[in-house]
C-alpha positions in Angstrom: 26.4 -17.4 -7.6 26.7 -19.1 -10.9 23.9 -19.1 -13.4 23.5 -22.3 -15.4 20.2 -22.2 -17.1 20.5 -20.5 -20.5 17.6 -21.9 -22.5 14.8 -21.6 -19.9 13.2 -18.5 -18.6 13.9 -19.9 -15.1 17.5 -19.8 -13.8 18.5 -22.0 -10.9 21.4 -21.0 -8.7 23.1 -22.6 -5.7 24.0 -20.6 -2.6 23.8 -21.0 1.2 21.5 -19.6 3.8 22.7 -19.4 7.4 20.7 -20.4 10.5 22.2 -20.3 14.0 25.7 -20.9 12.8 24.8 -23.6 10.3 24.9 -23.2 6.5 22.1 -24.8 4.4 22.4 -25.6 0.7 19.9 -23.4 -1.1 18.5 -23.5 -4.6 17.4 -20.1 -5.8 14.7 -19.9 -8.4 15.1 -16.8 -10.5 12.6 -15.8 -13.3 14.6 -14.2 -16.1 11.6 -12.2 -17.3 9.7 -11.5 -14.1 7.0 -9.4 -15.8 5.9 -12.3 -18.0 4.0 -15.4 -17.1 5.9 -18.7 -17.7 4.5 -21.8 -19.1 4.7 -25.4 -17.7 6.9 -26.2 -20.8 9.7 -24.5 -18.9 10.1 -27.8 -17.0 11.4 -29.4 -20.1 14.2 -26.9 -20.4 15.0 -26.5 -16.8 18.7 -27.3 -16.0 19.7 -28.3 -12.5 23.0 -26.8 -11.5 25.7 -29.4 -11.5 27.1 -28.1 -8.2 23.8 -29.0 -6.4 24.6 -31.8 -4.0 21.7 -34.2 -3.9 23.2 -35.9 -0.8 22.8 -32.7 1.2 19.8 -30.6 2.4 18.0 -28.5 -0.2 16.1 -25.3 0.6 14.0 -23.9 -2.3 14.2 -20.1 -2.4 12.4 -17.5 -4.5 9.1 -16.5 -6.0 7.7 -18.9 -8.6 4.4 -20.5 -9.6 3.0 -23.2 -7.4 3.3 -25.8 -10.2 7.1 -25.1 -10.5 7.5 -25.6 -6.7 5.5 -28.8 -6.9 7.8 -30.0 -9.7 11.0 -29.3 -7.8 9.6 -30.8 -4.6 8.8 -34.0 -6.4 12.2 -34.0 -8.1 14.2 -33.6 -4.9 11.9 -35.5 -2.5 14.7 -38.1 -1.8 17.1 -35.4 -0.5 18.0 -35.8 3.2 16.1 -32.6 4.0 13.9 -30.6 1.7 12.4 -27.2 2.7 10.8 -24.2 1.1 11.7 -20.7 2.2 8.8 -18.6 3.4 9.6 -14.9 3.4 6.8 -13.7 5.7 8.0 -16.3 8.3 11.6 -15.5 7.7 12.2 -19.2 7.9 12.4 -22.3 5.7 9.5 -24.8 6.2 10.5 -28.4 6.1 8.6 -30.4 3.5 10.3 -33.8 3.9 13.1 -35.1 6.1 15.2 -38.2 6.5 17.1 -36.5 9.4 16.0 -37.3 12.9 16.2 -33.7 14.2 13.7 -32.4 11.6 10.1 -33.3 10.9 7.8 -32.0 8.2 6.4 -28.7 9.3 9.4 -27.6 11.3 10.8 -24.2 10.7 14.4 -23.3 10.1 14.9 -19.7 11.0 17.1 -17.8 8.6 19.7 -15.3 9.8 19.4 -11.8 8.3 21.7 -9.0 9.3 20.7 -6.4 6.7 19.0 -3.1 7.5 15.2 -3.4 7.2 14.1 -2.7 3.7 11.4 -0.2 2.5 7.8 -1.2 3.1 5.2 0.9 1.1 1.6 0.6 2.2 -0.9 0.8 -0.7 -4.1 2.0 0.8 -7.4 3.6 0.0 -11.2 2.8 -0.2 -12.5 -0.2 -2.0 -12.7 -0.4 -5.8 -10.2 2.5 -6.3 -7.4 0.4 -8.0 -5.2 -0.8 -5.0 -4.9 -4.4 -6.3 -4.1 -3.2 -9.9 -1.6 -0.7 -8.7 0.1 -3.1 -6.4 0.2 -5.8 -9.0 1.6 -3.6 -11.8 4.2 -2.2 -9.5 5.3 -5.7 -8.7 5.6 -6.4 -12.4 7.3 -3.2 -13.5 9.7 -2.4 -10.7 12.0 -5.4 -11.2 12.7 -4.2 -14.8 13.7 -0.7 -13.5 15.6 -1.9 -10.5 16.8 -5.5 -11.2 19.3 -5.3 -8.3 16.4 -4.9 -5.8 14.3 -7.7 -4.5 10.6 -6.9 -4.4 7.7 -8.7 -2.6 4.0 -8.0 -2.8 2.2 -8.9 0.5 -1.6 -8.8 0.7 -2.7 -8.3 4.3 -6.5 -8.6 3.6 -9.2 -11.1 3.1 -11.0 -9.9 0.0 -9.9 -12.9 -2.1 -7.8 -10.7 -4.4 -4.5 -12.0 -5.7 -2.2 -12.2 -8.6 -4.4 -14.9 -10.1 -7.2 -12.3 -10.3 -5.3 -10.2 -12.9 -3.3 -13.0 -14.5 -6.2 -15.3 -15.3 -7.3 -14.9 -18.9 -10.8 -16.3 -17.9 -12.4 -13.3 -16.2 -15.4 -15.4 -15.0 -13.1 -18.0 -13.4 -11.0 -15.2 -11.8 -14.1 -13.7 -10.3 -15.3 -17.0 -9.0 -11.9 -17.8 -7.4 -11.9 -14.3 -5.8 -15.3 -14.8 -4.3 -14.5 -18.3 -3.1 -11.3 -17.1 -1.4 -13.1 -14.2 0.3 -13.5 -14.7 4.0 -14.8 -11.6 5.8 -13.4 -12.0 9.3 -15.2 -8.8 10.3 -18.5 -10.7 9.9 -17.5 -13.7 12.1 -19.2 -14.0 15.5 -15.8 -13.7 17.3 -14.5 -10.9 15.0 -13.4 -8.8 18.0 -10.9 -11.5 18.8 -9.9 -12.6 15.4 -9.3 -9.3 13.7 -6.5 -8.1 16.1 -4.9 -11.6 15.8 -5.1 -11.5 12.0 -3.4 -8.1 11.6 -0.9 -8.9 14.3 0.1 -11.9 12.2 0.5 -9.8 9.1 2.4 -7.1 11.0 5.0 -9.7 12.0 5.1 -10.9 8.4 5.8 -7.4 7.1 8.5 -7.0 9.8 10.1 -10.3 8.7 9.8 -9.4 5.0 11.7 -6.1 5.5 14.6 -8.1 6.8 14.7 -10.4 3.7 13.8 -8.2 0.7 14.6 -4.6 -0.4 11.1 -3.4 -1.1 7.8 -4.7 0.3 4.5 -3.6 -1.2 1.7 -4.0 1.4 -2.0 -4.1 0.4 -4.0 -3.8 3.6 -7.6 -3.7 2.3 -10.0 -0.9 1.7 -11.4 0.1 5.1 -9.5 2.7 7.2 -9.7 0.9 10.5 -7.7 1.4 13.7 -7.3 -2.4 14.0 -4.9 -2.3 11.1 -2.4 -0.1 12.9 -0.3 -3.1 13.7 0.4 -3.6 10.0 0.6 0.1 9.2 3.2 0.8 11.9 5.5 -1.9 10.4 5.7 0.0 7.1 7.9 2.9 6.3 6.0 4.8 3.6 2.5 5.0 2.2 0.6 5.7 -1.0 -3.1 6.5 -1.0 -5.2 5.7 -4.1 -8.8 6.8 -3.8 -11.8 7.3 -6.1 -13.4 9.3 -3.3 -11.7 12.5 -2.1 -13.4 12.5 1.2 -11.8 9.1 2.2 -8.3 10.3 1.8 -7.9 12.1 5.1 -9.0 8.9 7.0 -5.9 7.1 5.6 -3.7 10.1 6.4 -4.9 10.0 10.0 -4.0 6.3 10.3 -0.6 6.5 8.6 1.0 10.0 9.0 2.1 9.5 12.6 4.8 6.9 11.7 4.9 6.7 7.9 6.2 9.0 5.3 3.6 9.9 2.5 4.9 9.2 -1.0 1.8 9.9 -3.1 -1.9 10.6 -3.2 -3.6 9.3 -6.3 -7.1 10.5 -7.2 -8.3 7.4 -9.1 -10.6 8.0 -12.2 -12.2 5.7 -14.6 -11.0 7.3 -17.8 -7.4 7.6 -19.1 -5.9 10.6 -17.5 -2.8 11.9 -15.8 -2.5 15.3 -14.2 0.1 16.3 -11.6 -1.5 18.5 -8.9 1.7 18.9 -6.8 5.0 17.3 -6.1 5.7 18.6 -2.5 5.5 17.7 0.3 4.4 14.5 -1.5 3.2 13.7 -5.0 -0.5 14.2 -5.7 -1.9 13.2 -9.1 -5.1 12.5 -10.9 -4.6 9.2 -12.8 -6.5 6.4 -14.5 -7.7 4.2 -15.7 -6.6 1.4 -13.4 -6.8 -1.8 -15.3 -4.6 -4.8 -16.2 -1.4 -4.0 -18.1 -1.8 -0.3 -17.6 1.3 1.9 -17.7 2.2 3.2 -14.3 2.8 6.9 -14.5 6.6 7.7 -14.6 6.2 10.4 -12.1 4.9 7.9 -9.6 7.6 5.3 -10.4 10.3 7.9 -9.9 8.9 8.7 -6.4 9.1 5.0 -5.5 12.5 4.4 -7.0 14.0 7.4 -5.1 13.0 5.9 -1.7 
């Protein structure tokens, strides 16, 4: 790959993805400072690699804000084929096409031959700090392991997302979270919908492990057997809990197939106490809030996987 953007915090690189013996021209979107939010002004400095052939297909690849994807889609809408890579599907989704064999919405499966990556389940009861821990790990790990690709997958319906922690307007963030919350467990046909929902996310985690090196999986706050489909597609787990009596429930769900990495007793005040390091790390830690410093002892456990 050849990096060509030197002024912008966004680097665009051209490479190829393979699908059933065919090679597709792909434009990789790389954030130079993945921990920092980027501004829309980056569009003014964005440099398109000169080797990008506008007469060929273009697949957009990488994690970036929706507005940046929208900008690139509008810029390349005249390409013969334009698609966006979707990691949970392990496929590129066709956005527009002037080629007869493809229609918008079609999937282009991507060949991956690598050994499945690590998938760490972040679990524990509600309001213990799962979303904050998951988000801060996603922000901090790329700095510590820039050679590893990392993806945060939320397999729950609580409306929580990166926008919750990144939005400077806490009232707006709270409103967006509530509007995005859809409790499938309360639907009249929940008995049918819930297994289907977690089966979908189990497949997504399986696909992600074939595409990235490390997947962080947030599966929600209730220790329910219906989540076993997702849990069994992971390789390790971390429990973070404000309630000590809830910890064993998550051990019961996870320990059959997953390796425990850590148990975190979540507290509201700033605190860090290591209780033990074997057979897994157990700590008391807090407080779990935006931009908190993840304890080094926990980061080391994850980095050593």
